[in-house]
C-alpha positions, 0 to 999 in steps of 0.5 A: 500500500502506498501514499502519494505526496509532494511532502506530507499528504493531507489527512482527514479533516485537513482535506478541504475539497467538497468531494473526492474519488475514494480508494478503499483500504483493500484497493477497491474503487469506491467512486466519487463521494462527499469528502465528509462522508469519506472521512466518516467511512474511513474513521468508522473502519478505524483508518485515515482518509489520505489525499494521495493525488490532490491534482486529480479532478476530483482529488483522489483519496485513499483509506489507509492506516497512515501511521502504520504505513509511515512506521513500516516504511521507516523500518524498511528504509533503515534495513535497506540502508544497511550493508549497501555499497555504492548505489546507482539509480536506474529508471524504468518508464511505464504508461498508465494503460500498459498491457500485461506483457510489457508490464511483466517485462519491465518488472523483470528489468526493475527486479534485475536492477534491484538485485544488482544493488541499484535504486530504481526510479519508476516513472509513469508518463501521462499524455493528453487526457490521461492527466485527468486520471492520476489514479490510473498511474497510481494503480500501476505503482500500487501493483508494482509495489505489491509485486516487489514487496519482498525485494524493495522498499519505497524510498520516495513516495510517488509525486507528480512533476509536470506530466510524469508521476515518479516513485523511488524504490531501493533494494532490500539487502536480502535480494542483492547479489554480489557482483564483480566489477566486470559484471557490473560493467557488463550490466551497464553496457546492457543497460545502454542497449536497453530501450525499455526504460527510454520511451519518449 
């Protein structure tokens, strides 16, 4: 489960918009509803309403245990920093409506980068009317985060920059494979040939 924010997202009564698009605790799309109703729904379940995409029309909010999320991410980030040598940052680009085959291929490349000890910047590229639906990009990041939960920790929560949504993930020490300098140099050569993360 991930949150999206430029710094810290607004929670519960801090959310001042009249209505919002709500994502349930389990990731279900609950539709558009008055913000007051969404806050009551979240609190009735013992959770928080978190504004994860304020630029959406209407803004997108998620029901989640934000305190537990922040704590878990802090613990994972601390573990990820242990025993790490020089870290490089790779980038992999996705489209909001990516098909299953492309998603699986790109996920394998992300996992390869992580196992090599590198951080990975995940970029969701929006075009045209896709900008009105940031939740589509967020769903890709949610899916990737879940698929890689045993291999990576979210180091920088997703945020919008222009037409792109970014998230930075770092490898957990348990999945990093020791490589010789020659192997890492060969990986760098392969990455230069790899056009999967270089979409315009």
